[in-house]
All heavy atoms as TSV, in Angstrom:
chain	resi	resn	atom	element	x	y	z
A	1	MET	N	N	-0.806	9.813	-3.915
A	1	MET	CA	C	-0.132	9.007	-2.928
A	1	MET	C	C	0.733	9.872	-2.023
A	1	MET	O	O	0.978	9.507	-0.896
A	1	MET	CB	C	0.737	7.957	-3.624
A	1	MET	CG	C	1.547	7.138	-2.647
A	1	MET	SD	S	2.531	5.913	-3.473
A	1	MET	CE	C	4.089	6.260	-2.764
A	2	LYS	N	N	1.182	10.984	-2.459
A	2	LYS	CA	C	2.122	11.779	-1.684
A	2	LYS	C	C	1.500	12.364	-0.421
A	2	LYS	O	O	2.182	12.521	0.574
A	2	LYS	CB	C	2.713	12.882	-2.550
A	2	LYS	CG	C	3.605	12.350	-3.646
A	2	LYS	CD	C	4.190	13.460	-4.470
A	2	LYS	CE	C	5.048	12.883	-5.570
A	2	LYS	NZ	N	5.616	13.906	-6.411
A	3	GLU	N	N	0.214	12.691	-0.457
A	3	GLU	CA	C	-0.394	13.333	0.709
A	3	GLU	C	C	-0.332	12.478	1.966
A	3	GLU	O	O	0.165	12.937	2.985
A	3	GLU	CB	C	-1.829	13.746	0.406
A	3	GLU	CG	C	-1.916	14.989	-0.439
A	3	GLU	CD	C	-3.339	15.437	-0.643
A	3	GLU	OE1	O	-4.143	15.289	0.290
A	3	GLU	OE2	O	-3.626	15.924	-1.725
A	4	PRO	N	N	-0.851	11.237	1.964
A	4	PRO	CA	C	-0.793	10.443	3.199
A	4	PRO	C	C	0.629	10.146	3.648
A	4	PRO	O	O	0.941	10.191	4.832
A	4	PRO	CB	C	-1.524	9.152	2.851
A	4	PRO	CG	C	-2.377	9.481	1.688
A	4	PRO	CD	C	-1.633	10.545	0.941
A	5	VAL	N	N	1.509	9.853	2.714
A	5	VAL	CA	C	2.882	9.483	3.064
A	5	VAL	C	C	3.647	10.681	3.608
A	5	VAL	O	O	4.507	10.537	4.471
A	5	VAL	CB	C	3.594	8.871	1.839
A	5	VAL	CG1	C	5.058	8.604	2.140
A	5	VAL	CG2	C	2.903	7.580	1.424
A	6	ASN	N	N	3.325	11.880	3.149
A	6	ASN	CA	C	4.013	13.080	3.610
A	6	ASN	C	C	3.299	13.772	4.771
A	6	ASN	O	O	3.733	14.823	5.220
A	6	ASN	CB	C	4.191	14.068	2.457
A	6	ASN	CG	C	5.162	13.553	1.417
A	6	ASN	OD1	O	6.070	12.798	1.729
A	6	ASN	ND2	N	4.958	13.942	0.181
A	7	SER	N	N	2.216	13.182	5.264
A	7	SER	CA	C	1.479	13.770	6.374
A	7	SER	C	C	2.218	13.523	7.689
A	7	SER	O	O	3.242	12.835	7.724
A	7	SER	CB	C	0.068	13.178	6.449
A	7	SER	OG	O	0.124	11.827	6.883
A	8	LYS	N	N	1.666	14.043	8.781
A	8	LYS	CA	C	2.314	13.851	10.086
A	8	LYS	C	C	2.325	12.379	10.495
A	8	LYS	O	O	3.143	11.964	11.301
A	8	LYS	CB	C	1.642	14.706	11.158
A	8	LYS	CG	C	0.214	14.313	11.472
A	8	LYS	CD	C	-0.369	15.176	12.560
A	8	LYS	CE	C	-1.771	14.697	12.889
A	8	LYS	NZ	N	-2.341	15.430	13.998
A	9	ASN	N	N	1.428	11.577	9.935
A	9	ASN	CA	C	1.376	10.142	10.220
A	9	ASN	C	C	1.998	9.326	9.085
A	9	ASN	O	O	1.746	8.128	8.965
A	9	ASN	CB	C	-0.070	9.697	10.436
A	9	ASN	CG	C	-0.694	10.389	11.623
A	9	ASN	OD1	O	-0.077	10.512	12.662
A	9	ASN	ND2	N	-1.908	10.866	11.469
A	10	GLY	N	N	2.808	9.958	8.272
A	10	GLY	CA	C	3.396	9.307	7.109
A	10	GLY	C	C	4.186	8.062	7.438
A	10	GLY	O	O	4.152	7.083	6.695
A	11	LYS	N	N	4.889	8.074	8.560
A	11	LYS	CA	C	5.689	6.914	8.945
A	11	LYS	C	C	4.790	5.694	9.151
A	11	LYS	O	O	5.139	4.584	8.765
A	11	LYS	CB	C	6.471	7.225	10.218
A	11	LYS	CG	C	7.385	6.106	10.649
A	11	LYS	CD	C	8.183	6.480	11.874
A	11	LYS	CE	C	9.065	5.311	12.280
A	11	LYS	NZ	N	9.829	5.588	13.486
A	12	LEU	N	N	3.611	5.909	9.730
A	12	LEU	CA	C	2.677	4.802	9.961
A	12	LEU	C	C	2.121	4.263	8.648
A	12	LEU	O	O	1.942	3.052	8.496
A	12	LEU	CB	C	1.549	5.259	10.882
A	12	LEU	CG	C	2.014	5.697	12.274
A	12	LEU	CD1	C	0.877	6.364	13.030
A	12	LEU	CD2	C	2.565	4.523	13.047
A	13	TYR	N	N	1.862	5.148	7.695
A	13	TYR	CA	C	1.405	4.698	6.380
A	13	TYR	C	C	2.515	3.939	5.653
A	13	TYR	O	O	2.258	2.944	4.992
A	13	TYR	CB	C	0.931	5.876	5.529
A	13	TYR	CG	C	-0.475	6.311	5.823
A	13	TYR	CD1	C	-0.762	7.580	6.294
A	13	TYR	CD2	C	-1.547	5.448	5.616
A	13	TYR	CE1	C	-2.051	7.980	6.555
A	13	TYR	CE2	C	-2.847	5.841	5.875
A	13	TYR	CZ	C	-3.093	7.110	6.351
A	13	TYR	OH	O	-4.377	7.498	6.608
A	14	LYS	N	N	3.745	4.398	5.771
A	14	LYS	CA	C	4.869	3.702	5.133
A	14	LYS	C	C	5.030	2.300	5.712
A	14	LYS	O	O	5.283	1.347	4.976
A	14	LYS	CB	C	6.154	4.502	5.298
A	14	LYS	CG	C	6.197	5.740	4.434
A	14	LYS	CD	C	7.470	6.532	4.667
A	14	LYS	CE	C	7.437	7.851	3.918
A	14	LYS	NZ	N	8.624	8.668	4.186
A	15	GLU	N	N	4.868	2.171	7.024
A	15	GLU	CA	C	4.940	0.850	7.654
A	15	GLU	C	C	3.828	-0.054	7.128
A	15	GLU	O	O	4.049	-1.243	6.875
A	15	GLU	CB	C	4.846	0.976	9.168
A	15	GLU	CG	C	6.065	1.589	9.809
A	15	GLU	CD	C	5.888	1.861	11.289
A	15	GLU	OE1	O	4.862	1.452	11.880
A	15	GLU	OE2	O	6.785	2.499	11.863
A	16	ALA	N	N	2.633	0.508	6.953
A	16	ALA	CA	C	1.510	-0.264	6.411
A	16	ALA	C	C	1.796	-0.688	4.969
A	16	ALA	O	O	1.424	-1.792	4.558
A	16	ALA	CB	C	0.224	0.551	6.489
A	17	MET	N	N	2.475	0.165	4.200
A	17	MET	CA	C	2.828	-0.182	2.824
A	17	MET	C	C	3.831	-1.337	2.801
A	17	MET	O	O	3.696	-2.259	1.995
A	17	MET	CB	C	3.414	1.040	2.105
A	17	MET	CG	C	2.396	2.120	1.819
A	17	MET	SD	S	3.148	3.655	1.231
A	17	MET	CE	C	3.595	3.198	-0.428
A	18	VAL	N	N	4.796	-1.306	3.688
A	18	VAL	CA	C	5.781	-2.389	3.776
A	18	VAL	C	C	5.084	-3.697	4.146
A	18	VAL	O	O	5.359	-4.751	3.566
A	18	VAL	CB	C	6.894	-2.037	4.788
A	18	VAL	CG1	C	7.765	-3.240	5.093
A	18	VAL	CG2	C	7.731	-0.882	4.276
A	19	ASP	N	N	4.156	-3.631	5.099
A	19	ASP	CA	C	3.396	-4.823	5.487
A	19	ASP	C	C	2.590	-5.377	4.318
A	19	ASP	O	O	2.538	-6.591	4.108
A	19	ASP	CB	C	2.449	-4.511	6.652
A	19	ASP	CG	C	3.183	-4.227	7.948
A	19	ASP	OD1	O	4.393	-4.551	8.044
A	19	ASP	OD2	O	2.546	-3.669	8.866
A	20	GLU	N	N	1.968	-4.494	3.551
A	20	GLU	CA	C	1.169	-4.925	2.403
A	20	GLU	C	C	2.049	-5.592	1.346
A	20	GLU	O	O	1.691	-6.634	0.794
A	20	GLU	CB	C	0.416	-3.734	1.797
A	20	GLU	CG	C	-0.364	-4.056	0.546
A	20	GLU	CD	C	-1.606	-4.911	0.756
A	20	GLU	OE1	O	-1.939	-5.251	1.898
A	20	GLU	OE2	O	-2.250	-5.254	-0.256
A	21	MET	N	N	3.199	-5.005	1.074
A	21	MET	CA	C	4.104	-5.597	0.090
A	21	MET	C	C	4.611	-6.962	0.564
A	21	MET	O	O	4.708	-7.898	-0.223
A	21	MET	CB	C	5.283	-4.663	-0.195
A	21	MET	CG	C	4.895	-3.401	-0.945
A	21	MET	SD	S	4.171	-3.717	-2.572
A	21	MET	CE	C	5.567	-4.377	-3.433
A	22	ALA	N	N	4.909	-7.094	1.859
A	22	ALA	CA	C	5.350	-8.383	2.404
A	22	ALA	C	C	4.236	-9.422	2.279
A	22	ALA	O	O	4.502	-10.583	1.931
A	22	ALA	CB	C	5.766	-8.217	3.860
A	23	TYR	N	N	3.001	-9.008	2.537
A	23	TYR	CA	C	1.858	-9.908	2.411
A	23	TYR	C	C	1.698	-10.384	0.962
A	23	TYR	O	O	1.503	-11.569	0.711
A	23	TYR	CB	C	0.591	-9.191	2.883
A	23	TYR	CG	C	-0.669	-9.988	2.698
A	23	TYR	CD1	C	-1.022	-10.986	3.591
A	23	TYR	CD2	C	-1.516	-9.741	1.625
A	23	TYR	CE1	C	-2.182	-11.728	3.424
A	23	TYR	CE2	C	-2.676	-10.475	1.437
A	23	TYR	CZ	C	-3.004	-11.463	2.348
A	23	TYR	OH	O	-4.147	-12.197	2.159
A	24	LEU	N	N	1.799	-9.467	0.016
A	24	LEU	CA	C	1.662	-9.819	-1.397
A	24	LEU	C	C	2.801	-10.750	-1.840
A	24	LEU	O	O	2.574	-11.698	-2.591
A	24	LEU	CB	C	1.634	-8.562	-2.266
A	24	LEU	CG	C	0.403	-7.673	-2.095
A	24	LEU	CD1	C	0.599	-6.351	-2.829
A	24	LEU	CD2	C	-0.847	-8.371	-2.562
A	25	HIS	N	N	3.992	-10.486	-1.347
A	25	HIS	CA	C	5.137	-11.335	-1.695
A	25	HIS	C	C	4.967	-12.736	-1.090
A	25	HIS	O	O	5.186	-13.745	-1.761
A	25	HIS	CB	C	6.430	-10.694	-1.215
A	25	HIS	CG	C	7.656	-11.483	-1.530
A	25	HIS	ND1	N	8.128	-11.617	-2.819
A	25	HIS	CD2	C	8.483	-12.192	-0.746
A	25	HIS	CE1	C	9.197	-12.382	-2.797
A	25	HIS	NE2	N	9.437	-12.742	-1.546
A	26	LYS	N	N	4.562	-12.783	0.170
A	26	LYS	CA	C	4.372	-14.063	0.864
A	26	LYS	C	C	3.339	-14.936	0.153
A	26	LYS	O	O	3.494	-16.143	0.036
A	26	LYS	CB	C	3.930	-13.802	2.305
A	26	LYS	CG	C	3.607	-15.037	3.103
A	26	LYS	CD	C	3.058	-14.678	4.467
A	26	LYS	CE	C	2.345	-15.880	5.039
A	26	LYS	NZ	N	1.336	-15.504	6.000
A	27	ASN	N	N	2.287	-14.323	-0.325
A	27	ASN	CA	C	1.209	-15.055	-0.983
A	27	ASN	C	C	1.408	-15.204	-2.488
A	27	ASN	O	O	0.496	-15.649	-3.186
A	27	ASN	CB	C	-0.134	-14.383	-0.689
A	27	ASN	CG	C	-0.529	-14.561	0.749
A	27	ASN	OD1	O	-0.525	-15.672	1.272
A	27	ASN	ND2	N	-0.838	-13.463	1.415
A	28	GLU	N	N	2.585	-14.811	-2.965
A	28	GLU	CA	C	2.912	-14.926	-4.382
A	28	GLU	C	C	1.798	-14.363	-5.265
A	28	GLU	O	O	1.315	-14.999	-6.190
A	28	GLU	CB	C	3.224	-16.379	-4.740
A	28	GLU	CG	C	4.404	-16.929	-3.965
A	28	GLU	CD	C	4.699	-18.377	-4.258
A	28	GLU	OE1	O	3.962	-19.032	-5.019
A	28	GLU	OE2	O	5.701	-18.874	-3.706
A	29	ALA	N	N	1.408	-13.126	-4.955
A	29	ALA	CA	C	0.300	-12.474	-5.657
A	29	ALA	C	C	0.641	-12.176	-7.114
A	29	ALA	O	O	-0.248	-12.116	-7.952
A	29	ALA	CB	C	-0.104	-11.182	-4.945
A	30	TRP	N	N	1.916	-11.972	-7.414
A	30	TRP	CA	C	2.316	-11.730	-8.791
A	30	TRP	C	C	3.776	-12.090	-8.988
A	30	TRP	O	O	4.527	-12.284	-8.044
A	30	TRP	CB	C	2.073	-10.291	-9.221
A	30	TRP	CG	C	2.898	-9.264	-8.513
A	30	TRP	CD1	C	4.251	-9.109	-8.595
A	30	TRP	CD2	C	2.457	-8.262	-7.624
A	30	TRP	NE1	N	4.670	-8.072	-7.816
A	30	TRP	CE2	C	3.592	-7.527	-7.205
A	30	TRP	CE3	C	1.220	-7.876	-7.147
A	30	TRP	CZ2	C	3.502	-6.453	-6.329
A	30	TRP	CZ3	C	1.158	-6.814	-6.281
A	30	TRP	CH2	C	2.273	-6.124	-5.883
A	31	ASP	N	N	4.168	-12.171	-10.240
A	31	ASP	CA	C	5.558	-12.407	-10.612
A	31	ASP	C	C	6.052	-11.209	-11.403
A	31	ASP	O	O	5.346	-10.715	-12.292
A	31	ASP	CB	C	5.692	-13.650	-11.505
A	31	ASP	CG	C	5.360	-14.926	-10.761
A	31	ASP	OD1	O	5.756	-15.045	-9.591
A	31	ASP	OD2	O	4.719	-15.807	-11.366
A	32	LEU	N	N	7.245	-10.752	-11.088
A	32	LEU	CA	C	7.854	-9.693	-11.883
A	32	LEU	C	C	8.576	-10.349	-13.051
A	32	LEU	O	O	9.364	-11.267	-12.870
A	32	LEU	CB	C	8.850	-8.892	-11.047
A	32	LEU	CG	C	8.249	-8.063	-9.923
A	32	LEU	CD1	C	9.364	-7.353	-9.156
A	32	LEU	CD2	C	7.253	-7.052	-10.449
A	33	VAL	N	N	8.270	-9.892	-14.257
A	33	VAL	CA	C	8.868	-10.456	-15.459
A	33	VAL	C	C	9.340	-9.324	-16.354
A	33	VAL	O	O	8.920	-8.175	-16.215
A	33	VAL	CB	C	7.859	-11.354	-16.228
A	33	VAL	CG1	C	7.451	-12.544	-15.377
A	33	VAL	CG2	C	6.639	-10.574	-16.643
A	34	GLU	N	N	10.214	-9.660	-17.289
A	34	GLU	CA	C	10.658	-8.679	-18.281
A	34	GLU	C	C	9.482	-8.354	-19.194
A	34	GLU	O	O	8.719	-9.235	-19.587
A	34	GLU	CB	C	11.803	-9.247	-19.111
A	34	GLU	CG	C	13.101	-9.395	-18.340
A	34	GLU	CD	C	13.700	-8.051	-17.970
A	34	GLU	OE1	O	13.605	-7.096	-18.765
A	34	GLU	OE2	O	14.256	-7.969	-16.856
A	35	LEU	N	N	9.335	-7.085	-19.519
A	35	LEU	CA	C	8.263	-6.634	-20.387
A	35	LEU	C	C	8.640	-6.922	-21.841
A	35	LEU	O	O	9.723	-6.545	-22.299
A	35	LEU	CB	C	8.035	-5.144	-20.178
A	35	LEU	CG	C	6.752	-4.553	-20.699
A	35	LEU	CD1	C	5.541	-5.221	-20.070
A	35	LEU	CD2	C	6.720	-3.066	-20.421
A	36	SER	N	N	7.770	-7.600	-22.554
A	36	SER	CA	C	8.002	-7.902	-23.971
A	36	SER	C	C	8.003	-6.613	-24.780
A	36	SER	O	O	7.351	-5.634	-24.413
A	36	SER	CB	C	6.905	-8.825	-24.503
A	36	SER	OG	O	6.876	-10.024	-23.773
A	37	GLY	N	N	8.688	-6.623	-25.888
A	37	GLY	CA	C	8.762	-5.449	-26.744
A	37	GLY	C	C	7.387	-4.994	-27.210
A	37	GLY	O	O	6.523	-5.793	-27.537
A	38	GLY	N	N	7.155	-3.691	-27.205
A	38	GLY	CA	C	5.897	-3.126	-27.666
A	38	GLY	C	C	4.760	-3.240	-26.663
A	38	GLY	O	O	3.618	-2.915	-26.984
A	39	ARG	N	N	5.020	-3.692	-25.472
A	39	ARG	CA	C	3.970	-3.841	-24.437
A	39	ARG	C	C	4.059	-2.712	-23.431
A	39	ARG	O	O	5.118	-2.152	-23.167
A	39	ARG	CB	C	4.126	-5.165	-23.693
A	39	ARG	CG	C	4.050	-6.372	-24.566
A	39	ARG	CD	C	2.643	-6.592	-25.010
A	39	ARG	NE	N	2.585	-7.809	-25.818
A	39	ARG	CZ	C	1.502	-8.293	-26.287
A	39	ARG	NH1	N	0.356	-7.681	-26.087
A	39	ARG	NH2	N	1.525	-9.391	-26.995
A	40	LYS	N	N	2.924	-2.384	-22.826
A	40	LYS	CA	C	2.874	-1.368	-21.784
A	40	LYS	C	C	2.645	-2.050	-20.437
A	40	LYS	O	O	1.864	-2.988	-20.342
A	40	LYS	CB	C	1.715	-0.397	-22.036
A	40	LYS	CG	C	1.869	0.447	-23.270
A	40	LYS	CD	C	0.697	1.394	-23.394
A	40	LYS	CE	C	0.795	2.213	-24.673
A	40	LYS	NZ	N	-0.362	3.113	-24.797
A	41	PRO	N	N	3.301	-1.566	-19.405
A	41	PRO	CA	C	3.067	-2.153	-18.077
A	41	PRO	C	C	1.694	-1.733	-17.550
A	41	PRO	O	O	1.174	-0.681	-17.912
A	41	PRO	CB	C	4.178	-1.565	-17.215
A	41	PRO	CG	C	4.552	-0.292	-17.897
A	41	PRO	CD	C	4.307	-0.525	-19.369
A	42	ILE	N	N	1.136	-2.582	-16.700
A	42	ILE	CA	C	-0.139	-2.219	-16.074
A	42	ILE	C	C	0.143	-1.214	-14.965
A	42	ILE	O	O	1.233	-1.181	-14.406
A	42	ILE	CB	C	-0.892	-3.447	-15.522
A	42	ILE	CG1	C	-0.051	-4.170	-14.479
A	42	ILE	CG2	C	-1.291	-4.382	-16.643
A	42	ILE	CD1	C	-0.799	-5.252	-13.732
A	43	SER	N	N	-0.828	-0.401	-14.659
A	43	SER	CA	C	-0.633	0.583	-13.601
A	43	SER	C	C	-1.232	0.053	-12.304
A	43	SER	O	O	-1.978	-0.924	-12.291
A	43	SER	CB	C	-1.282	1.913	-13.985
A	43	SER	OG	O	-2.672	1.742	-14.122
A	44	SER	N	N	-0.881	0.719	-11.232
A	44	SER	CA	C	-1.435	0.368	-9.933
A	44	SER	C	C	-1.545	1.639	-9.109
A	44	SER	O	O	-0.985	2.677	-9.479
A	44	SER	CB	C	-0.542	-0.651	-9.219
A	44	SER	OG	O	0.736	-0.105	-9.004
A	45	LYS	N	N	-2.262	1.561	-8.008
A	45	LYS	CA	C	-2.345	2.710	-7.118
A	45	LYS	C	C	-2.527	2.211	-5.695
A	45	LYS	O	O	-3.026	1.115	-5.459
A	45	LYS	CB	C	-3.472	3.660	-7.506
A	45	LYS	CG	C	-4.864	3.151	-7.227
A	45	LYS	CD	C	-5.889	4.212	-7.541
A	45	LYS	CE	C	-7.265	3.757	-7.079
A	45	LYS	NZ	N	-8.251	4.801	-7.222
A	46	TRP	N	N	-2.089	3.030	-4.764
A	46	TRP	CA	C	-2.240	2.731	-3.352
A	46	TRP	C	C	-3.529	3.359	-2.837
A	46	TRP	O	O	-3.879	4.475	-3.215
A	46	TRP	CB	C	-1.061	3.300	-2.559
A	46	TRP	CG	C	0.197	2.526	-2.718
A	46	TRP	CD1	C	1.225	2.805	-3.560
A	46	TRP	CD2	C	0.561	1.329	-2.031
A	46	TRP	NE1	N	2.209	1.857	-3.431
A	46	TRP	CE2	C	1.824	0.944	-2.491
A	46	TRP	CE3	C	-0.062	0.535	-1.061
A	46	TRP	CZ2	C	2.479	-0.197	-2.015
A	46	TRP	CZ3	C	0.588	-0.585	-0.604
A	46	TRP	CH2	C	1.845	-0.939	-1.072
A	47	VAL	N	N	-4.216	2.637	-1.959
A	47	VAL	CA	C	-5.407	3.141	-1.290
A	47	VAL	C	C	-5.081	3.191	0.199
A	47	VAL	O	O	-4.626	2.196	0.776
A	47	VAL	CB	C	-6.628	2.224	-1.543
A	47	VAL	CG1	C	-7.843	2.729	-0.783
A	47	VAL	CG2	C	-6.914	2.119	-3.029
A	48	PHE	N	N	-5.288	4.339	0.811
A	48	PHE	CA	C	-4.956	4.541	2.219
A	48	PHE	C	C	-6.235	4.713	3.024
A	48	PHE	O	O	-7.116	5.469	2.645
A	48	PHE	CB	C	-4.098	5.801	2.379
A	48	PHE	CG	C	-2.803	5.732	1.633
A	48	PHE	CD1	C	-2.693	6.212	0.342
A	48	PHE	CD2	C	-1.687	5.179	2.229
A	48	PHE	CE1	C	-1.492	6.156	-0.338
A	48	PHE	CE2	C	-0.481	5.114	1.546
A	48	PHE	CZ	C	-0.388	5.602	0.262
A	49	LYS	N	N	-6.305	4.021	4.168
A	49	LYS	CA	C	-7.465	4.143	5.056
A	49	LYS	C	C	-7.005	4.113	6.503
A	49	LYS	O	O	-5.954	3.558	6.820
A	49	LYS	CB	C	-8.442	2.985	4.830
A	49	LYS	CG	C	-9.120	3.015	3.491
A	49	LYS	CD	C	-10.169	1.947	3.407
A	49	LYS	CE	C	-10.862	2.034	2.059
A	49	LYS	NZ	N	-11.967	1.119	1.956
A	50	LYS	N	N	-7.822	4.701	7.360
A	50	LYS	CA	C	-7.598	4.633	8.798
A	50	LYS	C	C	-8.723	3.810	9.406
A	50	LYS	O	O	-9.895	4.038	9.101
A	50	LYS	CB	C	-7.647	6.023	9.429
A	50	LYS	CG	C	-6.550	6.939	9.029
A	50	LYS	CD	C	-6.728	8.264	9.742
A	50	LYS	CE	C	-5.977	9.357	9.041
A	50	LYS	NZ	N	-6.245	10.660	9.641
A	51	LYS	N	N	-8.375	2.873	10.248
A	51	LYS	CA	C	-9.379	2.092	10.968
A	51	LYS	C	C	-9.517	2.731	12.351
A	51	LYS	O	O	-8.538	2.875	13.084
A	51	LYS	CB	C	-8.949	0.642	11.097
A	51	LYS	CG	C	-9.977	-0.223	11.749
A	51	LYS	CD	C	-9.557	-1.674	11.756
A	51	LYS	CE	C	-10.650	-2.498	12.408
A	51	LYS	NZ	N	-10.291	-3.903	12.473
A	52	THR	N	N	-10.738	3.134	12.687
A	52	THR	CA	C	-10.973	3.792	13.968
A	52	THR	C	C	-11.852	2.940	14.865
A	52	THR	O	O	-12.622	2.100	14.396
A	52	THR	CB	C	-11.647	5.168	13.764
A	52	THR	OG1	O	-12.867	4.987	13.047
A	52	THR	CG2	C	-10.750	6.109	12.981
A	53	ASN	N	N	-11.751	3.187	16.166
A	53	ASN	CA	C	-12.618	2.493	17.121
A	53	ASN	C	C	-13.897	3.302	17.320
A	53	ASN	O	O	-14.103	4.331	16.664
A	53	ASN	CB	C	-11.882	2.240	18.435
A	53	ASN	CG	C	-11.454	3.519	19.133
A	53	ASN	OD1	O	-11.935	4.611	18.842
A	53	ASN	ND2	N	-10.513	3.390	20.052
A	54	GLU	N	N	-14.738	2.861	18.235
A	54	GLU	CA	C	-16.026	3.544	18.440
A	54	GLU	C	C	-15.864	4.947	19.017
A	54	GLU	O	O	-16.771	5.770	18.916
A	54	GLU	CB	C	-16.950	2.703	19.324
A	54	GLU	CG	C	-16.389	2.257	20.650
A	54	GLU	CD	C	-15.507	1.020	20.575
A	54	GLU	OE1	O	-15.526	0.285	19.587
A	54	GLU	OE2	O	-14.752	0.812	21.529
A	55	LYS	N	N	-14.718	5.249	19.595
A	55	LYS	CA	C	-14.455	6.592	20.122
A	55	LYS	C	C	-13.894	7.529	19.052
A	55	LYS	O	O	-13.662	8.692	19.311
A	55	LYS	CB	C	-13.456	6.514	21.277
A	55	LYS	CG	C	-13.983	5.788	22.489
A	55	LYS	CD	C	-12.920	5.741	23.562
A	55	LYS	CE	C	-13.394	4.937	24.756
A	55	LYS	NZ	N	-12.333	4.828	25.785
A	56	GLY	N	N	-13.650	7.000	17.873
A	56	GLY	CA	C	-13.099	7.799	16.793
A	56	GLY	C	C	-11.586	7.877	16.799
A	56	GLY	O	O	-10.996	8.621	16.030
A	57	GLU	N	N	-10.936	7.105	17.680
A	57	GLU	CA	C	-9.479	7.087	17.748
A	57	GLU	C	C	-8.938	6.116	16.701
A	57	GLU	O	O	-9.502	5.054	16.487
A	57	GLU	CB	C	-9.032	6.645	19.141
A	57	GLU	CG	C	-9.516	7.562	20.243
A	57	GLU	CD	C	-9.365	6.940	21.623
A	57	GLU	OE1	O	-9.292	5.693	21.725
A	57	GLU	OE2	O	-9.349	7.706	22.593
A	58	VAL	N	N	-7.847	6.475	16.078
A	58	VAL	CA	C	-7.251	5.637	15.045
A	58	VAL	C	C	-6.627	4.402	15.690
A	58	VAL	O	O	-5.810	4.517	16.604
A	58	VAL	CB	C	-6.190	6.409	14.236
A	58	VAL	CG1	C	-5.522	5.502	13.216
A	58	VAL	CG2	C	-6.816	7.613	13.554
A	59	GLU	N	N	-7.055	3.228	15.233
A	59	GLU	CA	C	-6.499	1.969	15.733
A	59	GLU	C	C	-5.407	1.442	14.813
A	59	GLU	O	O	-4.457	0.832	15.268
A	59	GLU	CB	C	-7.588	0.899	15.843
A	59	GLU	CG	C	-8.548	1.090	16.977
A	59	GLU	CD	C	-9.506	-0.075	17.112
A	59	GLU	OE1	O	-9.688	-0.842	16.149
A	59	GLU	OE2	O	-10.068	-0.216	18.201
A	60	LYS	N	N	-5.595	1.660	13.504
A	60	LYS	CA	C	-4.681	1.067	12.537
A	60	LYS	C	C	-4.688	1.884	11.251
A	60	LYS	O	O	-5.729	2.384	10.834
A	60	LYS	CB	C	-5.123	-0.362	12.243
A	60	LYS	CG	C	-4.199	-1.151	11.373
A	60	LYS	CD	C	-4.667	-2.582	11.250
A	60	LYS	CE	C	-3.690	-3.400	10.475
A	60	LYS	NZ	N	-4.090	-4.778	10.357
A	61	TYR	N	N	-3.523	1.993	10.626
A	61	TYR	CA	C	-3.406	2.595	9.313
A	61	TYR	C	C	-3.317	1.465	8.315
A	61	TYR	O	O	-2.496	0.558	8.459
A	61	TYR	CB	C	-2.170	3.492	9.233
A	61	TYR	CG	C	-2.321	4.744	10.067
A	61	TYR	CD1	C	-2.031	4.743	11.414
A	61	TYR	CD2	C	-2.780	5.911	9.486
A	61	TYR	CE1	C	-2.194	5.879	12.189
A	61	TYR	CE2	C	-2.947	7.052	10.241
A	61	TYR	CZ	C	-2.650	7.025	11.595
A	61	TYR	OH	O	-2.811	8.168	12.338
A	62	LYS	N	N	-4.177	1.476	7.302
A	62	LYS	CA	C	-4.244	0.378	6.338
A	62	LYS	C	C	-3.936	0.890	4.941
A	62	LYS	O	O	-4.269	2.014	4.591
A	62	LYS	CB	C	-5.654	-0.226	6.351
A	62	LYS	CG	C	-6.062	-0.821	7.678
A	62	LYS	CD	C	-7.498	-1.261	7.684
A	62	LYS	CE	C	-7.622	-2.562	6.927
A	62	LYS	NZ	N	-8.971	-3.119	6.975
A	63	THR	N	N	-3.299	0.028	4.170
A	63	THR	CA	C	-3.043	0.338	2.760
A	63	THR	C	C	-3.375	-0.882	1.924
A	63	THR	O	O	-3.330	-2.013	2.404
A	63	THR	CB	C	-1.566	0.700	2.512
A	63	THR	OG1	O	-0.742	-0.403	2.887
A	63	THR	CG2	C	-1.161	1.931	3.283
A	64	ARG	N	N	-3.734	-0.637	0.700
A	64	ARG	CA	C	-3.962	-1.703	-0.282
A	64	ARG	C	C	-3.358	-1.245	-1.598
A	64	ARG	O	O	-3.419	-0.084	-1.956
A	64	ARG	CB	C	-5.450	-1.982	-0.484
A	64	ARG	CG	C	-6.122	-2.621	0.680
A	64	ARG	CD	C	-5.722	-4.082	0.788
A	64	ARG	NE	N	-6.319	-4.688	1.952
A	64	ARG	CZ	C	-5.646	-5.149	2.975
A	64	ARG	NH1	N	-4.358	-5.070	3.016
A	64	ARG	NH2	N	-6.260	-5.695	3.986
A	65	LEU	N	N	-2.762	-2.201	-2.297
A	65	LEU	CA	C	-2.190	-1.893	-3.601
A	65	LEU	C	C	-3.093	-2.457	-4.662
A	65	LEU	O	O	-3.521	-3.578	-4.604
A	65	LEU	CB	C	-0.792	-2.501	-3.732
A	65	LEU	CG	C	-0.091	-2.262	-5.057
A	65	LEU	CD1	C	0.162	-0.774	-5.280
A	65	LEU	CD2	C	1.212	-3.025	-5.114
């Protein structure tokens, strides 16, 4: 995850991450709860993509959790 966020376009990826988190919160995708004793939390990862137009220019930076 550090490479895209620390790249020259990192600010754009961070904005996309904030948008994704807001979308997940708005749609009530999950609930944060206290972890029961002896349980392990599930892991997650970010996926970063660039959406380009037919000229190859970047139109949008996208992230998914």
